[in-house]
Steps between C-alpha positions, in 0.01 A plus 500: 500500500476193282160371405485122497226496237688721259654348190866572431591665173834399358714717275807358329789692362772354284846652516835378378773432752866564434537149366235572239247255642162652589374475852147555619374686800149449627316763697183405680250767594196426697190695403229498763135443412418862582761633264394258230138616524616863494702435185193329347273791590745752355531295182118474463468876565760575233329268252161664570656849455654389170168361382318822600757713316472290185119529506525879549756533218278306258203715600698820442616379160141415398374844617785681316432302186132593514588869542747491211250320279231759583742789434596352168136461396425862597797630302415288197135617509613862532730459201230328298220748576632838619791552265309432178216721626739789563662450160159514337418819692818664374422390142148640521625817668749547217220467247288755693800735518552464124135594452553796734254369757762463776765736615871433539472470879235228482713303251804534727296390796381186312860419408609549862225268619620239245854530632376475859314181421816348349719604792222395737545140391863505617423684825197284574690178431786601728261609779296181476813285502640693799179422687532137407830473685 
């Protein structure tokens, strides 16, 4: 069925004949108004989907950046506060051990806690960064 109101769409192809001169073929396709509106609706839907995906991607990036920034601040604070505190505890425990006020096991426990605080930075950073993904 040919729609009288439809506008023909022309496609041209250029090919070389055996003589070397190009010849042109024209194909006319008639697109009805219904099909044209369908194509327009599909294009608008695709554009809206693309816009929604880009907004969602930007939102995800902002949220991930906030999580990574927070994780970094936590790790830096831990390294600035906890590690020196544990080192100071080991130093004071060593002094008390030297004065025979602490036993060997308490000194070893203080040293283990210092080691745990150092390794806790690495574990905590990796856990926080995994959550940020």
